[in-house]
Residue frames as qw, qx, qy, qz and C-alpha x, y, z in Angstrom:
[[0.358, -0.750, -0.251, -0.497, 181.84, 107.33, 42.42],
 [0.244, 0.240, -0.642, 0.686, 183.19, 108.59, 45.75],
 [0.403, -0.576, -0.700, 0.124, 181.24, 107.95, 48.99],
 [0.055, -0.523, 0.142, -0.839, 179.74, 110.82, 50.94],
 [0.482, -0.437, -0.719, 0.245, 178.82, 110.77, 54.52],
 [0.249, -0.739, 0.005, -0.626, 177.36, 113.15, 57.15],
 [0.687, -0.276, -0.546, 0.393, 178.83, 113.05, 60.66],
 [0.362, -0.922, -0.076, -0.112, 179.64, 115.21, 63.69],
 [0.418, 0.607, -0.485, 0.471, 183.00, 116.73, 64.45],
 [0.779, -0.573, -0.254, 0.012, 184.24, 115.39, 67.74],
 [0.655, -0.471, 0.136, 0.575, 187.96, 116.59, 67.79],
 [0.476, 0.849, 0.054, 0.222, 189.59, 119.62, 66.25],
 [0.609, -0.713, 0.169, 0.304, 192.85, 119.54, 68.08],
 [0.617, -0.094, 0.465, 0.628, 195.09, 119.03, 65.08],
 [0.173, 0.590, -0.183, -0.767, 195.58, 121.65, 62.42],
 [0.443, 0.363, -0.544, -0.613, 193.73, 120.86, 59.26],
 [0.345, -0.041, -0.932, -0.103, 192.52, 117.51, 60.65],
 [0.563, -0.242, 0.210, -0.762, 189.13, 116.75, 62.13],
 [0.032, 0.066, 0.991, -0.114, 187.68, 113.52, 63.83],
 [0.554, -0.023, -0.185, -0.811, 184.25, 112.90, 62.59],
 [0.308, 0.049, 0.912, -0.268, 181.77, 110.35, 64.10],
 [0.482, 0.009, -0.507, -0.715, 179.28, 108.91, 61.55],
 [0.509, -0.015, 0.708, -0.489, 176.35, 107.24, 63.21],
 [0.478, 0.147, -0.662, -0.559, 174.73, 104.33, 61.51],
 [0.756, -0.066, 0.439, -0.481, 172.03, 101.66, 62.02],
 [0.400, 0.339, -0.800, -0.290, 172.55, 97.98, 60.97],
 [0.897, -0.220, -0.099, -0.371, 171.00, 94.67, 61.45],
 [0.432, -0.551, 0.711, -0.067, 172.92, 92.26, 63.69],
 [0.442, 0.342, -0.732, -0.391, 174.04, 89.32, 61.63],
 [0.197, -0.053, -0.968, 0.148, 173.01, 86.64, 64.23],
 [0.004, 0.392, 0.742, -0.544, 170.31, 88.15, 66.36],
 [0.136, 0.562, 0.586, 0.568, 168.61, 90.33, 63.55],
 [0.183, -0.844, -0.368, 0.344, 168.14, 93.16, 65.97],
 [0.332, 0.814, 0.037, 0.475, 168.77, 96.77, 64.72],
 [0.670, -0.515, -0.144, 0.514, 171.77, 98.09, 66.45],
 [0.129, 0.989, -0.065, -0.035, 173.65, 101.42, 66.51],
 [0.836, -0.020, 0.112, 0.537, 177.09, 101.72, 65.32],
 [0.080, 0.969, -0.066, -0.226, 179.52, 104.43, 64.52],
 [0.807, 0.341, 0.091, 0.474, 182.39, 105.01, 62.14],
 [0.323, -0.822, 0.097, 0.460, 185.32, 107.32, 63.02],
 [0.686, 0.537, 0.186, 0.453, 186.84, 109.11, 60.08],
 [0.447, -0.559, 0.035, 0.698, 189.65, 111.33, 59.97],
 [0.447, 0.789, 0.391, 0.155, 189.08, 114.27, 57.71],
 [0.469, -0.021, 0.096, 0.878, 191.23, 116.83, 55.93],
 [0.013, 0.910, 0.404, -0.094, 189.94, 120.36, 56.56],
 [0.638, 0.310, 0.039, 0.704, 192.29, 122.62, 54.66],
 [0.003, -0.599, 0.019, -0.801, 190.96, 126.10, 55.86],
 [0.175, -0.140, -0.770, 0.598, 190.07, 124.86, 59.48],
 [0.327, -0.291, -0.221, -0.871, 186.52, 125.91, 58.94],
 [0.729, -0.406, -0.485, -0.261, 184.73, 123.27, 61.21],
 [0.066, -0.471, 0.626, -0.618, 184.83, 122.98, 64.85],
 [0.042, -0.073, -0.949, 0.305, 183.70, 120.52, 67.62],
 [0.309, 0.431, 0.647, -0.548, 179.91, 119.90, 67.51],
 [0.386, 0.474, -0.297, -0.734, 179.48, 120.92, 63.84],
 [0.795, 0.293, 0.524, -0.086, 177.59, 118.67, 61.48],
 [0.088, 0.636, -0.522, -0.562, 179.66, 118.21, 58.34],
 [0.914, 0.364, 0.125, -0.125, 179.43, 116.46, 55.04],
 [0.338, -0.601, 0.660, 0.297, 182.63, 114.52, 54.03],
 [0.806, 0.510, -0.165, -0.249, 183.86, 112.75, 50.81],
 [0.883, -0.218, 0.279, 0.308, 186.24, 109.95, 50.29],
 [0.312, 0.910, -0.264, -0.077, 189.54, 111.01, 48.91],
 [0.721, 0.399, -0.484, 0.295, 193.16, 110.01, 48.25],
 [0.729, -0.504, -0.291, 0.360, 195.22, 109.22, 51.43],
 [0.081, 0.920, -0.155, 0.351, 196.58, 112.40, 53.06],
 [0.130, -0.602, 0.710, -0.342, 198.34, 110.48, 55.84],
 [0.082, 0.096, -0.986, 0.110, 198.27, 107.14, 57.53],
 [0.103, 0.396, 0.852, -0.326, 194.76, 107.55, 58.79],
 [0.264, 0.552, 0.151, -0.777, 193.32, 110.51, 56.96],
 [0.279, 0.124, 0.848, 0.434, 191.22, 109.37, 53.96],
 [0.107, 0.782, 0.606, 0.092, 188.36, 111.85, 53.73],
 [0.227, 0.157, 0.057, 0.959, 187.96, 115.52, 52.85],
 [0.115, 0.527, 0.510, -0.670, 185.58, 118.14, 54.18],
 [0.202, 0.519, 0.601, 0.574, 182.85, 119.17, 51.59],
 [0.170, -0.564, -0.072, -0.805, 180.83, 121.63, 53.76],
 [0.033, 0.081, 0.762, -0.641, 179.52, 122.33, 57.22],
 [0.230, -0.483, -0.738, -0.411, 175.93, 121.35, 57.04],
 [0.430, -0.827, -0.244, -0.269, 174.96, 122.89, 60.53],
 [0.278, 0.479, -0.529, 0.643, 177.20, 124.78, 62.89],
 [0.438, -0.283, -0.747, 0.413, 177.24, 124.08, 66.56],
 [0.005, 0.130, 0.273, -0.953, 176.41, 127.71, 67.23],
 [0.455, -0.111, -0.405, -0.785, 173.24, 127.43, 65.19],
 [0.588, -0.286, -0.755, -0.056, 172.14, 124.37, 67.15],
 [0.301, -0.316, -0.590, 0.680, 172.76, 126.11, 70.51],
 [0.183, 0.051, 0.002, -0.982, 170.92, 129.25, 69.34],
 [0.543, -0.200, -0.582, -0.571, 167.93, 127.06, 68.18],
 [0.531, -0.269, -0.760, 0.261, 167.89, 125.32, 71.65],
 [0.135, -0.173, -0.348, 0.912, 167.96, 128.64, 73.45],
 [0.348, -0.041, -0.293, -0.890, 165.03, 129.85, 71.31],
 [0.600, -0.274, -0.708, -0.253, 162.97, 126.71, 72.04],
 [0.419, -0.292, -0.653, 0.559, 163.70, 127.07, 75.81],
 [0.028, 0.128, 0.164, -0.978, 162.49, 130.68, 75.77],
 [0.455, -0.146, -0.476, -0.738, 159.37, 129.81, 73.85],
 [0.602, -0.290, -0.744, 0.004, 158.50, 127.11, 76.37],
 [0.266, -0.265, -0.534, 0.757, 159.17, 129.42, 79.33],
 [0.233, 0.020, -0.065, -0.970, 156.92, 132.07, 77.75],
 [0.565, -0.186, -0.637, -0.491, 154.18, 129.53, 77.10],
 [0.530, -0.291, -0.720, 0.342, 154.48, 128.37, 80.75],
 [0.128, -0.179, -0.310, 0.925, 154.29, 131.86, 82.06],
 [0.393, -0.092, -0.325, -0.856, 151.20, 132.62, 79.90],
 [0.584, -0.291, -0.735, -0.185, 149.59, 129.34, 81.24],
 [0.378, -0.318, -0.629, 0.601, 150.33, 130.39, 84.87],
 [0.083, 0.071, 0.069, -0.992, 149.02, 133.97, 84.22],
 [0.443, -0.181, -0.547, -0.687, 145.77, 132.53, 82.85],
 [0.518, -0.355, -0.766, 0.136, 145.06, 130.57, 86.02]]
């Protein structure tokens, strides 16, 4: 069974290679506090489909190079979609604020 992870692309400088940060939570072994950690994975992206800011799903694979041990499965959410959603939310908030000021 191959591991699958979901992370965010942080670098797309190299052709067919992406740097993906996978965020995780774990309990500290001594202090028992829940702490945040991250794992950096180098991912093989054959068609250069992902870009910085995209949320991607990756799967464990054979070694492609010294550090590259993962392959891209799919782009879960594009950074363009996230930006468009944030713009829509800002517009809705501005519209609601304008309606609130007009009612007064």
